[in-house]
C-alpha positions as a Python dict, from the first residue, in 0.01 Angstrom:
ca = {
    (1, 'X'): (0, 0, 0),
    (2, 'X'): (133, 333, -109),
    (3, 'X'): (370, 364, -413),
    (4, 'X'): (699, 416, -190),
    (5, 'X'): (624, 85, -35),
    (6, 'X'): (603, -90, -313),
    (7, 'X'): (929, 39, -432),
    (8, 'X'): (1126, 14, -128),
    (9, 'X'): (979, -330, -119),
    (10, 'X'): (1065, -397, -495),
    (11, 'X'): (1404, -252, -472),
    (12, 'X'): (1473, -404, -113),
    (13, 'X'): (1458, -775, -205),
    (14, 'X'): (1691, -671, -534),
    (15, 'X'): (1924, -527, -307),
    (16, 'X'): (1928, -805, -1),
    (17, 'X'): (1916, -1078, -290),
    (18, 'X'): (2263, -988, -362),
    (19, 'X'): (2370, -1006, -54),
    (20, 'X'): (2224, -1331, 42),
    (21, 'X'): (1934, -1431, -167),
    (22, 'X'): (1821, -1714, 66),
    (23, 'X'): (1795, -1513, 382),
    (24, 'X'): (1575, -1255, 217),
    (25, 'X'): (1354, -1489, 99),
    (26, 'X'): (1307, -1662, 409),
    (27, 'X'): (1251, -1341, 589),
    (28, 'X'): (980, -1240, 364),
    (29, 'X'): (828, -1588, 350),
    (30, 'X'): (827, -1609, 759),
    (31, 'X'): (668, -1243, 800),
    (32, 'X'): (391, -1293, 544),
    (33, 'X'): (295, -1636, 654),
    (34, 'X'): (279, -1502, 1020),
    (35, 'X'): (22, -1218, 921),
    (36, 'X'): (318, -965, 1026),
    (37, 'X'): (339, -820, 669),
    (38, 'X'): (94, -833, 370),
    (39, 'X'): (241, -940, 44),
    (40, 'X'): (138, -834, -290),
    (41, 'X'): (-15, -1112, -478),
    (42, 'X'): (260, -1243, -729),
    (43, 'X'): (509, -1263, -435),
    (44, 'X'): (277, -1448, -164),
    (45, 'X'): (473, -1766, -345),
    (46, 'X'): (753, -1710, -97),
    (47, 'X'): (504, -1804, 180),
    (48, 'X'): (479, -2148, 59),
    (49, 'X'): (617, -2399, 321),
    (50, 'X'): (804, -2554, 51),
    (51, 'X'): (981, -2228, -13),
    (52, 'X'): (1043, -2141, 292),
    (53, 'X'): (1210, -2476, 400),
    (54, 'X'): (1423, -2495, 92),
    (55, 'X'): (1540, -2103, 172),
    (56, 'X'): (1621, -2208, 535),
    (57, 'X'): (1830, -2490, 430),
    (58, 'X'): (1999, -2321, 193),
    (59, 'X'): (2057, -2024, 423),
    (60, 'X'): (2218, -2321, 664),
    (61, 'X'): (2404, -2431, 399),
    (62, 'X'): (2539, -2098, 312),
    (63, 'X'): (2600, -1971, 645),
    (64, 'X'): (2888, -2172, 668),
    (65, 'X'): (3013, -2156, 337),
    (66, 'X'): (3023, -1782, 365),
    (67, 'X'): (3241, -1821, 626),
    (68, 'X'): (3520, -2046, 519),
    (69, 'X'): (3806, -1877, 289),
    (70, 'X'): (3811, -1981, -20),
    (71, 'X'): (3509, -2194, -39),
    (72, 'X'): (3284, -1806, 16),
    (73, 'X'): (3463, -1722, -322),
    (74, 'X'): (3342, -2025, -499),
    (75, 'X'): (3023, -2011, -370),
    (76, 'X'): (2951, -1637, -461),
    (77, 'X'): (3108, -1717, -830),
    (78, 'X'): (2817, -2042, -876),
    (79, 'X'): (2571, -1769, -764),
    (80, 'X'): (2601, -1515, -1000),
    (81, 'X'): (2390, -1734, -1218),
    (82, 'X'): (2128, -1761, -907),
    (83, 'X'): (2108, -1436, -718),
    (84, 'X'): (2086, -1180, -1017),
    (85, 'X'): (1812, -1359, -1179),
    (86, 'X'): (1645, -1467, -906),
    (87, 'X'): (1652, -1089, -744),
    (88, 'X'): (1509, -965, -1091),
    (89, 'X'): (1206, -1154, -1065),
    (90, 'X'): (1139, -1067, -692),
    (91, 'X'): (1191, -729, -800),
    (92, 'X'): (901, -717, -1062),
    (93, 'X'): (698, -971, -832),
    (94, 'X'): (699, -679, -512),
    (95, 'X'): (562, -413, -754),
    (96, 'X'): (249, -546, -718),
    (97, 'X'): (-35, -531, -998),
    (98, 'X'): (20, -298, -1238),
    (99, 'X'): (107, -237, -1619),
    (100, 'X'): (402, -496, -1820),
    (101, 'X'): (579, -170, -1848),
    (102, 'X'): (600, -108, -1532),
    (103, 'X'): (683, -482, -1413),
    (104, 'X'): (976, -502, -1709),
    (105, 'X'): (1114, -121, -1549),
    (106, 'X'): (1124, -319, -1207),
    (107, 'X'): (1271, -631, -1329),
    (108, 'X'): (1551, -443, -1519),
    (109, 'X'): (1624, -203, -1186),
    (110, 'X'): (1599, -498, -1000),
    (111, 'X'): (1814, -734, -1190),
    (112, 'X'): (2067, -426, -1209),
    (113, 'X'): (2063, -330, -857),
    (114, 'X'): (2124, -731, -730),
    (115, 'X'): (2424, -717, -988),
    (116, 'X'): (2568, -489, -816),
    (117, 'X'): (2534, -553, -486),
    (118, 'X'): (2632, -925, -583),
    (119, 'X'): (2967, -767, -769),
    (120, 'X'): (3023, -567, -464),
    (121, 'X'): (3006, -886, -197),
    (122, 'X'): (3175, -1094, -421),
    (123, 'X'): (3490, -886, -529),
    (124, 'X'): (3504, -734, -135),
    (125, 'X'): (3503, -1106, 18),
    (126, 'X'): (3785, -1188, -259),
    (127, 'X'): (3997, -925, -108),
    (128, 'X'): (3918, -983, 240),
    (129, 'X'): (3995, -1378, 145),
    (130, 'X'): (4377, -1233, 65),
    (131, 'X'): (4424, -1237, 459),
    (132, 'X'): (4557, -1575, 613),
    (133, 'X'): (4364, -1472, 943),
    (134, 'X'): (3950, -1594, 941),
    (135, 'X'): (3841, -1315, 1180),
    (136, 'X'): (3777, -1085, 914),
    (137, 'X'): (3599, -1302, 715),
    (138, 'X'): (3360, -1418, 984),
    (139, 'X'): (3297, -1050, 1071),
    (140, 'X'): (3228, -970, 717),
    (141, 'X'): (3008, -1258, 666),
    (142, 'X'): (2807, -1198, 1005),
    (143, 'X'): (2750, -815, 886),
    (144, 'X'): (2626, -922, 566),
    (145, 'X'): (2374, -1139, 743),
    (146, 'X'): (2262, -851, 981),
    (147, 'X'): (2261, -606, 732),
    (148, 'X'): (2031, -792, 465),
    (149, 'X'): (1788, -863, 776),
    (150, 'X'): (1764, -517, 926),
    (151, 'X'): (1746, -376, 534),
    (152, 'X'): (1447, -583, 467),
    (153, 'X'): (1329, -463, 815),
    (154, 'X'): (1352, -130, 750),
    (155, 'X'): (1215, -179, 401),
    (156, 'X'): (899, -280, 497),
    (157, 'X'): (848, -72, 836),
    (158, 'X'): (1008, 236, 694),
    (159, 'X'): (1023, 309, 335),
    (160, 'X'): (1137, 614, 291),
    (161, 'X'): (1441, 573, 562),
    (162, 'X'): (1522, 287, 331),
    (163, 'X'): (1496, 488, 21),
    (164, 'X'): (1757, 707, 168),
    (165, 'X'): (1986, 444, 268),
    (166, 'X'): (1961, 236, -67),
    (167, 'X'): (2063, 591, -237),
    (168, 'X'): (2395, 608, -21),
    (169, 'X'): (2443, 244, -76),
    (170, 'X'): (2407, 289, -421),
    (171, 'X'): (2705, 594, -403),
    (172, 'X'): (2896, 400, -164),
    (173, 'X'): (2931, 67, -437),
    (174, 'X'): (3035, 332, -733),
    (175, 'X'): (3299, 465, -519),
    (176, 'X'): (3418, 98, -404),
    (177, 'X'): (3373, -114, -688),
    (178, 'X'): (3669, 61, -925),
    (179, 'X'): (3877, 20, -621),
    (180, 'X'): (3801, -365, -572),
    (181, 'X'): (3822, -402, -937),
    (182, 'X'): (4208, -284, -896),
    (183, 'X'): (4290, -468, -587),
    (184, 'X'): (4151, -801, -777),
    (185, 'X'): (4352, -700, -1108),
    (186, 'X'): (4666, -642, -909),
    (187, 'X'): (4637, -1008, -712),
    (188, 'X'): (4552, -1178, -1053),
    (189, 'X'): (4879, -992, -1222),
    (190, 'X'): (5056, -1106, -960),
    (191, 'X'): (4956, -1440, -902),
    (192, 'X'): (5031, -1518, -1321),
    (193, 'X'): (5414, -1377, -1266),
    (194, 'X'): (5477, -1625, -980),
    (195, 'X'): (5343, -1894, -1227),
    (196, 'X'): (5570, -1781, -1478),
    (197, 'X'): (5857, -1707, -1288),
    (198, 'X'): (5901, -1360, -1302),
    (199, 'X'): (6015, -1230, -934),
    (200, 'X'): (6042, -887, -1029),
    (201, 'X'): (6015, -672, -741),
    (202, 'X'): (5901, -358, -931),
    (203, 'X'): (5592, -531, -977),
    (204, 'X'): (5324, -284, -769),
    (205, 'X'): (5121, -420, -513),
    (206, 'X'): (4765, -300, -502),
    (207, 'X'): (4650, -282, -154),
    (208, 'X'): (4291, -268, 8),
    (209, 'X'): (4154, 103, 30),
    (210, 'X'): (4190, 173, 404),
}
């Protein structure tokens, strides 16, 4: 594998882990076990039947939990402590046999990328949950699943295209995360005002960006 392929695979699994860790692990395991791709030695563990079965079962659980308003936010909150460290480990394992310095760099960058995508997904879904209708929640969840599968496939088969897509996605996150934060901050302030009995009509209402 060329350097760009290692980079695309490493950052691809880190990016995907922040959105849907179990789908990413199962897809890598399936493609590796069926001989469709050649995985680096440190990443061959995902082809183990036990790992694939566990990832598949957890994906089925997440498939339904992720489409239930409120439950999806709780699920994402708990997975802050699962997606980020495993995303960093997968990124380091995908970089192939190299020096400890490169492996550590992949671990740090991969963990940061997983944290960013996880924060974008969790915050975005929390904003969507302020709407009472379920359609937007289901649409976002299915779209995320498709995005992860398409992204992993692109990283494996067209690494240069994936790297370009990843750069655009990072720029989108840089633009979007502050807006999500402001919306969530406004929601928290209004909830606290309601609990305290403050019904001041001048309290600003922050709406999701159009």
